[in-house]
C-alpha positions in Angstrom: -16.0 17.4 -7.6 -19.1 19.1 -6.4 -19.6 19.2 -2.4 -22.8 19.5 -2.2 -26.1 17.5 -3.1 -23.9 14.2 -2.5 -25.0 11.2 -0.4 -21.6 10.0 1.4 -20.5 7.2 3.8 -17.7 8.3 5.7 -16.2 5.5 7.7 -14.6 6.2 11.5 -16.5 9.3 11.4 -17.0 10.1 15.2 -13.2 12.1 15.9 -10.6 13.5 14.3 -10.3 14.1 10.5 -13.4 11.8 9.6 -15.7 14.0 12.0 -14.4 17.0 10.2 -14.9 15.8 7.0 -18.5 14.7 7.8 -19.0 18.4 9.1 -17.8 19.9 6.0 -20.0 17.7 3.6 -23.0 18.2 6.0 -22.5 22.3 5.9 -22.0 22.1 2.2 -25.7 20.0 1.4 -24.8 16.6 1.3 -26.5 13.7 3.1 -23.9 12.2 5.1 -23.8 8.9 6.5 -21.1 8.3 9.2 -20.2 4.9 10.9 -18.0 4.0 13.6 -17.5 1.7 16.6 -18.5 4.2 19.7 -22.2 4.2 19.6 -22.3 7.5 22.2 -20.4 9.3 20.2 -22.7 8.3 17.3 -25.8 9.3 19.1 -24.1 12.6 19.9 -23.5 13.3 16.1 -27.1 12.5 15.0 -28.2 14.9 17.8 -26.1 18.1 16.9 -26.6 17.1 13.3 -30.0 17.0 12.3 -30.5 14.6 9.5 -26.8 13.0 9.7 -27.5 9.4 9.6 -25.2 7.2 12.2 -24.6 3.5 11.7 -22.5 1.4 14.4 -20.2 -1.0 12.3 -16.4 -2.3 13.0 -14.9 -1.9 9.8 -12.5 -4.9 10.7 -15.3 -7.2 10.8 -16.1 -8.5 7.4 -19.6 -9.3 8.4 -20.0 -6.0 9.5 -18.3 -4.6 6.3 -20.8 -6.4 4.1 -23.7 -5.8 6.2 -22.8 -1.8 6.3 -22.9 -2.0 2.4 -25.5 -3.9 1.7 -27.7 -1.6 4.4 -26.3 1.7 2.3 -27.1 0.4 -0.8 -30.7 -0.7 0.2 -31.5 2.3 2.5 -29.6 5.0 0.5 -29.3 4.0 -2.9 -28.2 7.6 -4.0 -25.1 7.2 -2.4 -22.5 8.4 -4.7 -19.3 8.7 -2.4 -17.4 6.3 -0.3 -14.8 8.0 2.1 -12.5 5.2 3.8 -11.2 6.9 6.8 -11.2 4.6 9.8 -8.0 3.7 11.0 -5.7 2.9 14.0 -1.8 3.6 14.7 -0.1 1.2 17.2 3.7 0.8 17.6 5.5 -2.3 16.6 9.2 -3.5 17.9 10.1 -5.7 15.1 13.5 -6.7 16.9 11.6 -9.0 19.3 8.3 -11.4 18.7 5.3 -9.2 17.7 1.8 -9.3 18.8 0.0 -11.1 15.9 -3.2 -9.4 17.2 -2.2 -6.1 17.3 -0.7 -6.5 13.6 -4.0 -8.0 12.2 -6.1 -5.4 13.8 -3.7 -2.4 12.2 -4.0 -4.6 9.0 -7.7 -5.4 9.2 -8.9 -2.0 9.8 -6.3 0.1 7.8 -5.8 -2.0 4.9 -8.4 -5.0 4.5 -11.4 -3.0 5.1 -10.9 -0.2 2.8 -9.8 -2.6 0.0 -13.1 -4.7 0.8 -15.4 -1.6 1.2 -14.4 -0.2 -2.3 -15.0 -3.7 -3.7 -18.5 -3.7 -1.9 -19.7 -0.7 -3.5 -17.7 -0.2 -7.0 -20.3 -1.6 -8.8 -23.2 0.3 -7.5 -21.1 3.6 -7.7 -20.5 2.7 -11.3 -24.2 3.2 -12.0 -24.0 6.7 -10.7 -22.8 9.5 -13.1 -21.1 11.5 -10.4 -19.4 9.4 -7.8 -16.1 8.8 -5.8 -14.0 6.9 -3.3 -11.8 8.7 -1.0 -8.8 6.9 0.5 -7.6 8.3 3.4 -3.7 7.3 3.8 -0.8 9.4 5.5 2.4 11.4 4.8 4.1 8.0 6.3 2.7 5.9 3.4 5.7 7.8 1.5 8.2 8.1 4.4 7.7 5.9 7.2 8.4 5.9 11.2 10.3 3.0 12.3 8.6 2.5 15.6 5.1 2.2 13.5 5.8 0.1 11.0 2.7 -2.2 10.6 0.8 1.6 10.4 3.6 3.0 7.6 2.9 0.2 5.7 -0.7 0.1 5.9 -0.8 3.2 4.2 1.9 2.5 1.8 -0.3 -0.4 0.6 -3.3 2.1 0.5 -1.2 4.5 -1.9 -0.5 1.5 -4.5 -4.1 0.3 -4.2 -5.5 3.3 -4.5 -3.5 4.2 -8.0 -4.5 0.3 -8.9 -8.3 1.4 -8.4 -8.0 4.1 -10.2 -6.8 2.5 -13.3 -9.1 -0.1 -12.7 -12.1 2.8 -12.7 -10.5 4.6 -15.3 -13.4 4.1 -18.1 -16.2 4.9 -15.4 -17.8 7.9 -13.6 -15.9 7.0 -10.5 -13.1 9.0 -9.6 -10.5 7.8 -7.1 -8.7 9.7 -4.8 -5.8 9.2 -2.1 -6.0 12.4 0.4 -2.8 11.9 2.7 -2.7 14.1 5.8 0.4 14.9 7.7 0.7 14.5 11.4 -2.5 16.1 12.4 -4.1 17.0 15.8 -6.4 14.0 16.2 -6.6 11.3 18.8 -4.6 8.7 16.7 -2.1 7.2 18.2 -3.4 7.1 21.5 -2.4 3.6 22.3 0.9 4.9 23.0 -0.1 7.7 25.5 -0.4 7.7 28.9 -3.8 9.9 28.9 -6.0 8.3 25.8 -7.8 11.4 25.8 -4.6 13.9 24.9 -4.3 14.4 21.1 -0.4 14.2 19.6 -0.4 17.7 18.2 0.4 18.6 14.5 -1.4 20.5 12.0 -4.7 22.1 13.6 -7.7 20.2 11.9 -9.2 23.3 10.9 -6.0 23.8 8.4 -6.0 20.1 7.2 -9.6 20.0 6.1 -9.4 23.3 4.2 -7.0 22.2 2.2 -8.5 18.6 1.8 -11.4 19.8 0.9 -10.1 22.0 -1.8 -8.5 19.2 -3.3 -11.8 17.3 -3.6 -13.3 20.3 -5.3 -10.2 20.8 -7.8 -10.4 17.2 -8.6 -6.8 16.8 -7.3 -6.8 13.1 -7.2 -3.7 12.6 -5.4 -3.4 15.0 -2.6 -0.6 15.0 -0.1 -1.5 17.9 2.5 0.3 20.4 4.2 3.8 18.5 5.0 3.3 15.5 3.4 3.8 17.5 0.2 7.5 17.4 1.3 7.6 13.6 2.3 6.2 12.7 -1.3 8.6 14.5 -3.2 11.5 13.9 -1.0 11.1 10.1 0.7 14.9 8.9 0.8 16.2 12.2 2.3 13.0 12.3 4.7 13.2 9.2 5.7 16.9 9.2 7.5 16.0 12.7 8.8 12.7 11.5 10.6 14.2 8.4 11.9 17.7 9.7 13.0 16.3 10.3 16.6 14.8 6.6 17.2 
């Protein structure tokens, strides 16, 4: 798929992987629409990248998703790529009563939002000659880490939903990608760290984005990145290895 000349909406694009994708598509000559909850960061992006379009939106909220889709389709009808990137990662101990607010937060953001957004935009995207929905899952979709079970379950569901969506759109112009990052050096998971500004380490974002953009360019529709390839290929073996210390 071509990287330049598109109009792309990226959710959760004020930091980390979403921001890296926004920068790469912008540099390639695509019009980029970024949405997120943090107004200050959106303002900084708009100032740093002239022409980048910003929109405040909490994708975990149904009405805000509907308003976002209606606004994008009306104001930027040329939009031909949607990237479902927004996500949160929380710990959850299922051996005692769970905090359902936290469970709902993860499910609403990581699963319901991308499912709903895809459905809101699919009729529009089907009218485009070259279109795509790009879902960001995780290596943990294939092998979960047991101390963050809800996050891993939502990403496994995204993998499954992406397969179904790809099948449902098979006779249209819309390509459906799944990009599965490994542990990448972003803010994801800051909830469990005392210093909320600290990243958790992992693959440098520059290495991730290089491989991920190549996957999109080459129409690699299911693309585990870096270490996620191992998780994808050796699921049961890696589950035991990754969880033996927890």
